N, C-alpha and C positions, 0 to 999 in steps of 0.2 A: 218267629211270628212276632214276638215282642219287639224285635229289632225294626220291624217295618211300621208296627203301630205307633210308637213314640215320635217319630219325626213328624207324622201327620198330625198327632195331636198338638205338637208345637207350632206347626203351621197355621192350623185353624184357630188355635188360641191367639197367636200373633195378630191375625187379620181382625178378630173381634176387639182385641185391645186397641188397635191403631184406630178402628172405626169410632169406637167410644171416645177416644181422645178427640178426634176431629168434631164429633157432635156436642162435646162439652165445653170447646173452647169460647171465651167471652166475645161478644161482637164488638166491634169497634164503635163508639158514639160518633155519629155524624155531627160535624160542625159545620155552621153556615160559613160560606166563604166570604171573605171580605170584599167589599165592592172594589172595582178598579180604581186605582187613584188617578186624578186629572193633574197633569203637568202644568204649573204655571209658567207662562212664556210670555214675552213682550211682543207687540205687533205694531206694524205702523200701516197706515192707509195707503192705498194704492192711488197715486196721482201722475197723471200725464205730463210730460215736460218736453220742451226742445232740447235736444241733446247734439253736442258736437264731438265726435270721436277723438280720441288723443292717444298717442303713443309716446314712449320715452326711449330715447336714444341717447347714446354716450360717445364723446368725441374730444378732440383736444383742439385748443385755440392755436392757430398758427397764422403767420403772415400770408396775405394773399399772393404778394410779389416781394421780392427783396433784390437787392444790388450789393454786388461784391465790389468793394473799392480797392484797387491795386494800383501801385505806383506806375506811371507811364515813363519814368526814367529811373535809371539806377543810381544808388548812392546810399551813403550812411545817414541813418535817421539821427538827427541831433536834437528834436525836441518833439513832445507829445503832448497833446492839450489834456488837461484835466477831464474833459468831457468825453474822452475816448474811453468809455466804460460801458459794458454790457447794460442794457437797459436805460441809459441815459438818451435824453431827448436832445436833439441838436437843430439848429436853424440853418437854412440855406446860406452857405457862404462862410459858416464857422471853420475856422482852421483847426484841422485836426492833427496833422504831421508835417513837420519840416525836415526836408532831407538836405544835407550838406550841399549848398550852391556854389561853392568856389570853383568848381570845374566848369560849371555852366556860365558863371560870370566871365571866366576867361574866354570860354568859347565865343560869349557874346561879344567882347571886345575885339576878338579877332574877325568876328563876322562885320563888325561896324568898320573896322579897318580896311577889310576887303572892299566893302561897298564904296568907301572913300576913293579907293584906288580905281575901281570900276568906273566911277564918275568922271574921275580926272581924265581916264583913257577915253572916255567918250567926248569930253570936252576938247581934249587933243585932237581927236581925229575930226572933230568939226573945224578946228582951225586949219589942219592940213587940207581938208577937202576945199575950204575958202581959198587958200594959196594956190591949190592946183587950178581952179577954175579961173582965177584971176591971171596965172600964167597962160592958160589955153586960150583966153580972150585976147591977151596982149599979142599974142602970135598971129591975130587976124582971123582965128577960127570962129566960125558962125553955125547956128544950127544946134541940133540936139547935142548935149554933152555925153560923150561915151561913159559907160558905167566905169571904166578903167579911170578916166580922168576925174570922175567925180567921187572916186574911192568908196563906192557902194559897198563893196564886199567887206572893207576895213571897218566901215560904219556899222555894218550889220553884226560884225564880229565884236564890236565894242559894246554895242547896245546888249548883245546876249550875255556878255561877260557881266554887265551891270545887273540884268535880270537874275542871274544866277547868284551873284553876291547879295542881291536884295532876298531872294529866297532862303539864303543860307542864314542872313540876319534874322528873319522872321522865325525859321526854325529854332535858332538860338533864344530868341526872345521866348518863345513857347515852352522850350525845355526849362529855361530858368524859372518861368511861372509854374511848371509842373513840379518843381521841387516843394512847392507849398500845396499840400492835399487839402481841399476844403469839402465840405458837405454839399452834394449836388442840389438837395432839397430838404425840406423840413422832414426829419425822420427820427425814428427811433433805433438805437444801436442794438443789433441782435447778438453780434459777438465781435472780438477783435484778437488779432494774432501778433501784432507787431510789438517790438520792444526797442527801447532806448539803444543806440549804438549798434543796431542791427543794419546789416548790409541788405538793402531792399532792392527787389528787382520785379518784374512784371508779374512773378508768381507769388510774391508776397502779399498775404491778404491783410490790407490795413484794417477794414472793418466790413461786417456785412450789416445792411440797414435795410429798413423798410418803411414806407411812409406812414405817419402817425395816423394811428386808428385804422389802417387799412388791414384788417384781419378777417379771417374766415374760419369756420369750424367744419372739419369733415366728419360727417356722421354715417357711419355704416349702418344701414337697415336691411332687414330680411325682405323677402319678396311678399311674404304674408302682411308685413307692417306697412309695405309700400302700397299694397292693395287697400289698406284702411285710409290713408292719407292722400292717395293719388300721385301721379308723376307730376313734379313741378315744372312749371314754364314762365317766361316773362310775362305772359298775359294771367296766368294763374298760378302765382306764387304760393308756397307753403308757409304759413306764420307760425311762430311759436316764440317760447321764452328758454333763454339758457340760464342755468342756475350755477353760480360761482360761489365757492365758499372761500373766502381770504380771511380778512380781519373780522368780517362778518358776511352774511349770505346776501348775494346780489343776484338779481334778476335782470337779464339784459334781453331787449326785444331781437329776435332774429327773423330773417326773411330768407326763404330758398327758392331761386329761381333756376339753378343749374344743377347737374350732377355728371358724374363720370359716366362716359359711354361704354367702359369696359367694366364687365363684372367681375369681383374679386374671384381668382381662380380657386383660392382655397376655401373660403367660405361660402361663396356663392351670393355675398350680399353686393348691395348697390351703395354707392358712396354719394351722399348728398352734400352739396357745398352750400353752407349756410353763411349768410353775410350778417355782420352785426349792423343794427339800425343807426343811422346817423343821428337820431335824437338822443342816443347815449354817448355821443361823440366825446363829450368832456370827460364823463366818468371812465370811458375806454381808455382815453389817453392818460388818465391818472393812476389806473391800476396796472399792475404787472401781470398781464393776462397770457402773454406767450407762453405756451407749454403747459397752461392750465387744463386739467381734465374738467369736463362739465357733464352735467346731464341736462338734456334738452327735450322740453315738451313740445311735442309737434302736433297741430290740430288739422283735422281732415274733415271727413264726410259730416254732413249735418243731417239730423232726423227730427221730425216735428210730430209732437203728439204721442211720444213712446212712453214706456214704463222702465226707467233706467234702475237696475239694482246691482249693488256692489257684488263682484263675483265671489267675494268670501260669504255670502249669503245663499249660495247655490251648494247643493249636496255633491258629493264625490262623483256623480254621473253627470253633474251640469244641469240638474232639474232645479226649477224654482219651487220653493216650499211655502205653502200658504196655510193659512187658518180659515176654516169655513165650517159653520154648523158645530163648533167646538171640537174639532178634530183637526189633525194634521193632513194636509192634502198635497199632492204634488201637482204641478200645473201641467196641463196636457199637452202644451205647445212649447217647441224649442225656442230659444233665443233667435231673432231675426238678425242680430249683429253682436259681435264681442270684440272688445278692445282689451288693452291691458288693464283696465280698471273696472269696466263696468259690463253687464250683459244688458241688451235692449229687448223688450218683448212688446208685441203689438197690444193695444189697449182693448182688449176683449174680455176682460174679467167679470166675474159676477159682482152684484153691487155689495153682497154680503161676505166678499172675501177680502182678507187682510194678509199682507206680507209678514212673513214670520222674522221677527228681529232678533231673536235669542239664538246664539249658536249651540248646535247640537251635535254630538259627536256621530251618533247612529240614529237618525231620525227614522220613524217607522210610519208609514201612512196609516191614517185611521186611529192614531194615539189619541186618547181624549186630552184636551188641554183645556186650562183656565186662562183666557185671553186677557192681557192687560193693554189698554191703549192709553199712553200717556200716564201710566200708573193708575188707571181707572179700570175697573172690570167691565167687559163687555156684556157679561150676564147679569149684572146689576147687584151681585153679592160679593161677598169679602173673601179674598184668597187667604190661603194659610200664611200665617205672620211670618214664618221662618222657613227657609228651604224653598227647594223647587216643587215639592209635592203638595198640591191642595188637600186638606183634610189630613195631613200626615199625623198630626198629634190625636186627632179624634179617632182615627183608624186603629193607631197604636192601643189606646185605651181600651176601645172594644174589643181587640184580639186578647188583650190580657184578661178581660172579664170572661170571655167565652172559655180561655184555658182554665181559669179557676173553677168555672162552673163544671167543666168535664171531669177534672180530677176529683171534685167533691161527689160526684155520682160514683 
């Protein structure tokens, strides 16, 4: 019997002991919660502007056209001009290379001798013709002179031989002139591959040249970028600036009227053909531009009376952040246009709204803010002197005072 009564006593006693402990625990003192701190931020006024869209493309400067100079006669190179250097500018008629002319001088003298012989033969044939006609008339013949008596066939043969000799002489003179290779026009040398004492022939590259200042930039752009600036044409060219870094930074005006009709099969991009402006001709001629990589700012569609906001002022979802009634707010409308630099919004904002100018990692809509416009508070009071939280020092002091009071009780 005692074995059953003792466990019951322990259970009942334990229940009353736990209940007493619960009822006798001290109540936690309630502390007033600190007011929510307001974040100090910078804002800017919302102002409508006229905006022209812009994209940035990258390409390399290269000649629009080029000419490969090769010998028209074979022979040994005996002289090379000091101007025959890549990047050097040359004038029309400048001598670039001299090929050994000895063989062609000999050929010229031989051709001259052949012409002299042919002319002598023509004169001899004329004398023979006159003698034949005189004999024919002395014999009492009258009327039309037969071709056989007039030696027409012999005269034609002599004349033909003279024409052939003259043609050979002209060829010999031309070949001799071709031993001197000159610049066909004012140009810049792109490259050269000829050497002194080299046996030159029609496949030998003397130089590759291009007209001075005749340069273009091939700029690949995506279809989305092309939609921002439009398709160029002769009537509606795309204008922009090419930025080149050499001994200093240069900005060159460019104009785009043409593009490749074939889309790049690998990237799907369209190649625009930009021409450097003639107004920069002297600068272009003075700079080593060929082969230089450049960034080009291309200008496209225009918008009047819009709000232009730098893209880095948008949140991660592309929303525009505003300050209104002392709180952070997200603009309810999406951008009407976005390029590489800015997002454009229609001008339909509330009069008391301002653009948030302070960068925030994780902005939360509804966050209380203390707005500063050009360093002055919009609320008419003074923000916290340090840090981003207004009233930070005052609230820290109040919290310490409340803790000390609770511990004293």
